[in-house]
C-alpha positions in Angstrom: 123.1 145.0 146.0 123.7 142.1 143.4 126.9 142.0 141.5 127.8 140.3 138.2 131.0 139.2 136.5 130.8 142.3 134.5 130.8 144.3 137.6 133.8 142.6 138.8 135.7 143.2 135.5 135.0 147.0 135.7 136.3 147.0 139.2 139.4 144.8 138.4 141.9 147.0 136.4 144.2 144.0 135.6 143.8 143.1 131.8 142.5 139.6 130.9 145.2 137.3 130.1 145.1 135.2 126.9 147.4 132.5 125.6 149.4 133.3 122.6 152.1 130.9 121.4 153.7 133.6 119.2 154.0 136.2 121.9 155.3 133.6 124.4 157.9 132.5 121.7 158.9 136.0 121.0 159.4 136.8 124.7 161.9 133.7 125.4 163.6 134.0 122.0 165.5 137.0 123.6 165.8 135.1 126.9 167.3 131.8 126.0 168.9 131.3 129.3 165.6 131.0 131.1 164.5 128.2 128.8 168.0 126.5 129.1 168.0 126.6 132.8 164.3 125.2 133.2 165.1 122.6 130.6 168.2 121.3 132.4 166.2 121.3 135.8 163.4 119.1 134.3 166.0 116.7 132.7 168.1 116.5 135.8 165.1 115.5 138.1 163.7 112.9 135.8 167.3 111.4 134.8 168.1 111.0 138.6 164.7 109.4 139.2 165.1 106.9 136.4 168.7 106.1 137.4 167.4 105.4 141.0 164.7 103.1 139.7 167.3 101.2 137.7 169.7 100.8 140.5 166.8 99.5 142.6 166.1 96.8 140.1 169.8 95.9 139.6 170.5 95.6 143.3 167.1 93.9 144.0 165.8 96.8 146.2 162.8 97.5 144.1 160.3 96.3 146.8 162.2 98.0 149.7 162.2 101.2 148.1 158.6 101.2 146.5 157.2 103.8 148.8 160.4 106.0 148.9 160.3 106.3 145.0 156.6 106.9 145.0 157.0 109.9 147.5 160.0 111.1 145.4 158.0 111.2 142.0 155.4 113.2 143.8 158.0 115.7 145.4 159.6 116.0 141.8 156.2 116.9 140.2 155.5 119.3 143.1 158.8 120.9 142.6 158.4 121.4 138.9 155.3 123.3 139.4 151.6 123.6 138.1 152.2 122.0 134.6 153.7 118.8 136.0 151.3 118.7 138.8 148.4 118.7 136.4 150.1 115.7 134.6 150.4 113.9 138.0 146.7 114.7 138.7 145.6 113.1 135.3 147.7 109.9 136.1 146.3 109.8 139.7 142.7 108.8 138.3 144.2 105.8 136.3 144.5 102.8 138.6 144.8 100.6 135.6 148.0 102.5 134.4 149.7 103.4 137.6 150.9 101.0 140.3 149.1 101.3 143.7 152.0 102.9 145.5 152.6 105.6 142.9 148.8 106.1 142.7 148.4 106.8 146.5 151.1 109.5 146.4 149.8 111.1 143.1 146.2 111.4 144.6 147.9 113.9 147.2 148.5 116.2 144.3 144.8 117.0 144.0 144.6 119.1 147.1 147.5 118.2 149.4 150.2 120.3 147.8 152.3 122.6 149.9 150.4 126.0 150.6 152.0 129.3 150.3 152.0 131.7 153.3 148.5 132.9 154.3 149.9 136.3 155.0 150.6 136.7 151.3 147.2 135.0 150.5 145.2 137.7 152.6 147.3 140.5 151.1 146.2 139.3 147.6 142.6 139.1 148.8 142.6 142.6 150.2 144.4 144.1 147.1 141.9 142.2 144.6 138.8 143.0 146.4 139.8 146.5 147.7 138.5 145.5 151.1 140.0 144.6 154.5 139.6 140.8 155.3 137.4 141.7 158.1 135.1 143.8 155.8 134.8 141.1 153.2 134.4 137.9 155.7 132.9 137.6 159.1 135.1 134.5 159.6 138.0 133.1 157.6 140.3 130.1 158.3 143.8 131.1 159.5 145.2 128.3 157.3 144.1 126.9 153.9 141.9 123.7 154.0 143.1 122.7 150.7 146.2 123.6 148.3 146.1 122.7 144.5 148.3 123.4 141.7 147.0 126.9 140.9 145.9 128.2 144.1 144.5 127.3 147.7 141.3 127.4 149.5 140.0 128.9 152.7 136.7 128.3 154.4 135.0 131.6 155.4 131.6 132.9 156.5 130.1 136.0 154.8 128.6 138.8 157.1 125.2 137.5 155.8 125.8 134.1 157.3 126.6 132.1 154.1 129.5 129.5 154.4 131.9 130.0 151.5 135.1 128.8 150.0 137.7 131.5 149.1 140.2 130.4 146.2 143.3 132.6 146.2 145.7 132.1 143.2 149.3 131.3 143.8 151.7 134.3 143.4 153.7 134.7 140.3 152.0 131.7 138.6 152.0 133.0 135.1 155.8 133.2 134.3 156.2 129.5 135.2 153.2 128.5 133.2 154.4 130.5 130.2 157.8 129.0 130.3 156.6 125.3 130.7 154.1 125.9 127.6 157.1 127.4 125.6 159.2 124.3 126.4 156.4 121.9 125.6 155.8 123.5 122.2 159.4 123.3 121.4 159.5 119.7 122.5 156.5 119.0 120.3 158.4 120.2 117.2 161.2 118.1 118.0 159.3 115.0 118.7 156.6 115.2 116.0 159.0 114.2 113.1 159.9 111.0 114.9 156.3 109.9 115.4 154.7 107.5 112.9 152.5 109.0 110.1 150.2 111.8 111.5 150.5 110.8 115.1 152.3 114.1 115.6 150.5 116.2 113.1 148.6 118.2 115.6 150.9 118.0 118.5 151.7 121.7 118.5 147.9 122.4 118.2 147.2 120.1 121.1 149.9 122.0 123.2 148.1 125.4 122.2 144.8 124.0 123.1 146.2 123.0 126.5 147.8 126.4 126.9 144.7 128.3 126.0 142.5 126.3 128.6 145.4 126.6 131.2 145.4 130.4 130.7 141.5 130.4 131.1 141.8 128.4 134.2 144.0 130.8 136.0 141.4 133.6 135.3 138.9 133.2 138.1 136.4 135.6 136.4 136.3 133.2 133.5 135.8 130.4 136.0 132.9 132.0 137.7 131.1 132.5 134.3 131.7 129.0 133.5 130.2 127.8 136.7 127.1 129.8 136.2 126.7 128.6 132.5 127.2 125.1 133.7 124.5 125.5 136.6 122.2 126.9 133.9 122.8 123.8 131.9 121.8 121.5 134.9 119.0 123.7 136.1 116.2 121.5 137.5 118.5 118.5 137.6 118.2 116.7 141.1 121.4 114.7 140.6 123.9 117.5 140.0 124.9 120.4 142.3 126.9 123.5 141.2 128.0 126.1 143.8 126.9 129.7 143.5 129.3 132.5 142.9 129.5 135.6 145.1 130.7 138.2 142.6 131.2 141.0 145.1 134.0 139.1 146.6 135.6 137.8 143.5 138.2 138.9 141.0 140.8 137.6 138.4 142.8 136.2 141.3 140.2 135.4 144.1 137.0 133.7 143.8 134.4 133.3 146.5 131.9 130.5 145.9 129.3 128.5 147.9 130.7 125.9 150.3 130.0 122.4 149.3 129.7 119.8 152.1 130.4 116.3 150.6 132.8 113.3 150.3 135.6 113.2 147.7 135.2 110.4 145.2 138.2 108.7 146.3 137.1 108.7 150.1 135.6 105.2 149.8 135.2 104.6 153.5 133.3 107.9 154.0 131.0 107.0 150.9 130.1 103.6 152.4 129.8 104.8 155.8 127.2 107.4 154.7 125.3 104.5 153.1 125.6 105.8 149.5 125.4 103.3 146.7 128.8 103.4 144.7 127.2 102.1 141.4 124.5 104.9 141.7 127.3 107.5 142.1 129.1 106.0 139.0 125.9 106.2 137.1 125.3 109.8 138.0 128.9 110.8 137.2 129.0 109.1 133.7 125.6 110.2 132.8 126.3 113.8 133.8 129.4 113.7 131.9 127.7 112.4 128.7 125.0 115.1 129.0 127.8 117.6 129.1 129.3 116.2 125.9 126.2 115.3 123.9 123.5 117.7 125.2 125.1 120.8 126.3 128.2 120.6 124.5 129.8 122.4 127.4 131.9 120.1 129.4 134.2 119.9 132.5 137.7 118.9 131.1 139.4 118.3 134.5 137.2 115.9 136.4 139.6 114.5 139.0 138.6 113.5 142.5 139.6 116.9 143.9 136.9 118.5 141.7 134.0 116.1 142.4 132.3 115.5 145.6 129.4 113.2 146.5 126.9 114.9 148.8 124.9 113.3 151.6 121.7 113.3 149.6 123.4 111.5 146.7 124.0 114.4 144.4 127.2 114.9 142.5 128.7 118.3 143.1 131.1 119.8 140.5 133.6 122.4 141.5 136.5 124.0 139.7 135.3 125.2 136.4 138.6 126.7 135.0 139.2 124.0 132.4 136.0 123.9 130.3 135.3 123.4 126.5 132.4 123.9 124.1 131.4 121.6 121.3 129.3 122.4 118.1 125.9 120.7 117.5 127.3 118.9 114.6 130.3 117.5 116.7 127.8 116.4 119.4 125.4 114.6 116.8 128.4 112.9 115.1 129.9 111.7 118.4 126.5 110.2 119.4 126.1 108.6 116.0 129.6 107.1 115.8 129.2 105.5 119.3 125.9 103.8 117.9 127.8 102.7 114.7 130.4 101.2 117.1 127.5 99.2 119.0 126.3 98.0 115.5 129.7 97.2 114.3 129.2 99.4 111.1 132.8 100.2 110.5 132.2 101.9 107.2 129.9 104.4 108.7 132.2 104.7 111.7 135.1 105.6 109.3 132.9 108.3 107.8 132.2 109.7 111.2 136.0 109.8 111.9 136.3 111.9 108.7 133.6 114.4 109.9 135.2 114.7 113.4 138.6 115.3 111.8 140.4 112.1 112.9 140.8 111.4 109.1 141.3 114.1 106.3 138.4 114.2 103.7 140.7 113.0 101.0 141.6 109.8 102.9 140.8 106.5 101.2 138.7 104.8 104.0 138.4 101.4 102.1 141.7 99.9 103.5 141.0 101.5 106.9 137.7 99.7 107.4 139.1 96.1 107.9 141.5 97.6 110.4 138.9 99.3 112.3 136.8 96.2 112.4 139.9 94.2 113.6 141.0 96.5 116.3 137.6 97.9 117.6 136.0 94.6 117.2 138.4 93.0 119.4 138.0 95.9 121.9 134.4 95.5 122.1 134.5 91.8 122.5 131.5 89.6 122.4 129.4 91.9 124.4 129.4 95.6 125.4 130.2 94.5 129.0 133.7 93.6 127.7 134.4 97.2 126.6 136.1 100.0 128.3 137.4 103.3 126.9 141.1 102.6 128.0 140.8 99.4 125.8 139.6 101.6 122.9 142.4 104.2 123.3 145.1 101.6 123.6 144.0 99.5 120.8 143.2 102.5 118.5 146.6 104.0 119.0 148.0 101.0 117.1 146.1 102.2 114.0 148.2 105.5 114.1 151.3 103.4 113.2 149.7 102.2 109.9 147.1 104.7 109.0 146.8 108.5 108.7 144.8 109.1 111.8 145.3 112.2 113.9 143.9 113.5 117.0 142.2 116.8 116.5 143.3 119.5 119.1 139.6 119.9 120.1 139.4 116.2 121.0 142.5 116.1 123.2 140.5 117.5 126.1 137.5 115.3 125.4 139.7 112.2 125.5 141.3 113.4 128.7 137.9 113.9 130.3 136.6 110.6 129.3 139.7 108.7 130.4 139.5 110.6 133.6 136.0 109.9 134.2 136.5 106.2 133.5 139.5 106.2 135.8 137.3 107.6 138.5 134.6 105.0 138.0 137.3 102.2 138.2 138.6 103.5 141.4 135.1 103.1 142.8 134.4 99.8 141.0 137.3 97.9 139.4 134.6 95.8 137.4 133.0 99.0 135.9 132.6 99.3 132.2 131.7 102.7 130.9 129.3 101.3 128.2 127.1 99.8 130.7 125.9 103.4 131.4 126.8 105.3 128.2 125.4 102.9 125.6 121.8 102.9 127.3 122.1 106.8 127.5 123.0 107.3 123.9 120.5 104.9 122.6 117.7 106.6 124.5 118.9 109.9 123.4 118.9 109.0 119.8 115.5 107.4 120.0 113.8 110.3 122.0 115.5 113.4 120.6 113.1 115.6 118.8 115.7 118.0 117.0 115.7 117.4 113.1 119.5 117.1 113.3 119.3 114.1 115.7 116.4 112.4 113.9 118.4 112.6 110.7 121.3 110.8 112.5 118.8 108.2 113.8 117.6 107.5 110.2 121.4 107.3 109.1 121.8 104.6 111.6 118.7 102.7 111.0 119.1 102.6 107.3 122.0 100.9 105.3 122.1 100.7 101.5 118.5 101.9 101.3 117.2 99.0 103.7 115.8 99.3 107.1 117.9 97.6 109.7 115.4 95.9 112.1 118.4 94.3 114.1 119.7 97.8 114.8 116.4 99.1 116.1 115.8 96.0 118.3 119.4 96.5 119.6 119.1 100.1 120.3 115.6 99.6 122.1 117.0 96.7 124.2 119.9 98.8 125.3 117.8 101.9 125.9 115.5 99.9 128.1 118.3 99.3 130.4 118.2 103.0 131.2 115.7 103.6 133.8 114.8 106.9 132.3 113.7 105.4 129.2 110.1 105.0 128.4 109.0 103.2 125.2 105.4 104.6 125.2 106.2 108.4 124.6 109.1 107.3 122.3 106.6 105.3 120.2 104.3 108.2 120.3 107.0 110.5 119.1 108.0 108.2 116.4 104.4 107.9 115.1 104.0 111.7 115.2 107.4 112.0 113.1 106.4 109.1 110.8 103.1 111.0 109.6 104.6 114.4 109.5 105.9 116.0 106.3 109.3 115.7 107.8 108.8 112.1 108.0 108.2 111.6 104.2 111.5 109.9 103.5 111.3 107.5 106.5 107.7 106.6 105.4 108.8 105.6 101.9 111.8 103.7 103.3 109.6 101.7 105.7 107.0 101.0 103.0 109.8 99.7 100.8 111.2 97.5 103.7 107.7 96.1 104.5 106.4 95.6 100.9 108.5 93.7 98.3 107.3 92.3 94.9 103.7 93.7 95.7 103.6 91.4 98.7 103.5 92.5 102.4 106.0 90.6 104.5 103.9 89.8 107.6 106.9 88.6 109.4 108.4 92.1 109.3 105.2 93.5 110.5 105.2 91.1 113.3 108.8 91.9 114.1 107.9 95.5 114.5 104.9 94.7 116.7 107.0 92.5 119.2 109.2 95.6 119.7 106.4 97.8 121.1 103.6 95.3 122.0 105.0 94.6 125.7 104.6 98.3 126.4 101.4 99.1 124.5 98.2 97.8 125.8 95.1 98.3 123.6 94.0 101.6 125.5 97.5 102.8 125.2 98.0 101.9 121.6 94.6 103.7 120.8 95.8 106.8 122.5 99.1 106.8 120.7 97.5 106.4 117.3 94.9 109.1 118.2 97.7 111.4 119.2 99.6 110.6 115.9 96.5 111.3 113.7 95.7 114.6 115.4 99.3 115.6 114.8 99.1 114.5 111.2 95.8 116.5 110.9 97.2 119.6 112.3 100.3 119.5 110.0 98.7 118.2 106.8 95.3 119.8 106.9 95.8 122.9 108.9 93.2 121.8 111.6 93.7 123.6 114.9 91.9 122.7 118.2 
């Protein structure tokens, strides 16, 4: 018998839990002692830690106590619970932010946390599944093989022979998370007024976004659905692996999924010993991340090394689909075009994209902001795209928030977190990695080859400025796209010609004619320039085929001819 998530929902009588800032505030408003005790505990731990670091510096014991302080920080975050553990997990992917000794300890927060008693875990499994352990699983490990912030994992074998991972949620998790989110929201209100301009404008909304996602993450039915949606998006992709969900053995607090054999992304020795190419792993990781953001709009918001594995066949396996988010079509398209505007250094168009994305309000006067964008982002990009990295952009861009009314929309908090984490992972594999070496070719290829009307409109917006066709931009995009091994100029040219002769391409035809003809005189150097872009790929026979295909398309659309 096949089971689905809806079957599990019917079987499980526990109501779905949803984040509500108002309900949480109402609860603790009448229990202030709980918030006070928790606040004092947090403050005490970090004050003691900072004092000890200061004393190490004063007494010149900094080097001697490095490892001791790193272990101490990990233990503090562990004692404070899941919210602080997740902060540590995010920092563990940033070798450019955290010193090596701290980094090595924070990495342990990904799956080397203290487990809770297996007896309690098995009781949870039996209660949630309404089955004895021996009825559900033919074999199950006596102790967890990994323990994370929200639960722990056992390796098991079903009676049908499949190897599976069994995730069991930590007991009494919800009250701790509720209290931490309440304190974070209170802190955001206290801190926001002291931040420059609109830097703290959406701080409360960002906490709410985080709270919503955290509540979704502790609902394993929601995670299972996310995994299936993610797998559907990558169906047929031979570079990405998503584990199957076994719904008969899953509930809100227990999740049974396919066992993944692979190497963690931070296990460099094993990856090298397996003969896997680190640069290829980076390419797959970044490209699959971009596809999530710009094609599917459904992205993994927590891609730390404990959630990503490299398989022996080179595939990238994703696990832990609790923290996901969805983007609108317009947001995906605007993100893609804004990256190209950045490549082309068109800061006026980029400022308009920032308005569309919500980083600037519609009434904001962008004229004084454009020179600031050019100064900060121009320096970040450097003389070539190879000098760029996302960390540089976020650091330099943050300076603008002190002088201009930029704000971070709540929706983009997770996107930025995901991008920074992905870049941090890539940097841990290759310290010389630059995210644009993979992302720019991908985005250029997508803009050039995407057939949707909306994306074609974005391409036209990029290629025309002040009514004039920008040949340099087209050359730049094609040159960058050609560094992507999946880019083929011939079908791209074919699609372009088909679009050009279609009714939809009327505006582009007029603009191209205007660009090529001026004062009743054809500028042959412009024609030659266009020819040099496509000539290396188009041999006479290929050129004839492309033209014939375009003419046929034109005939079908304009004259109503059908084969």
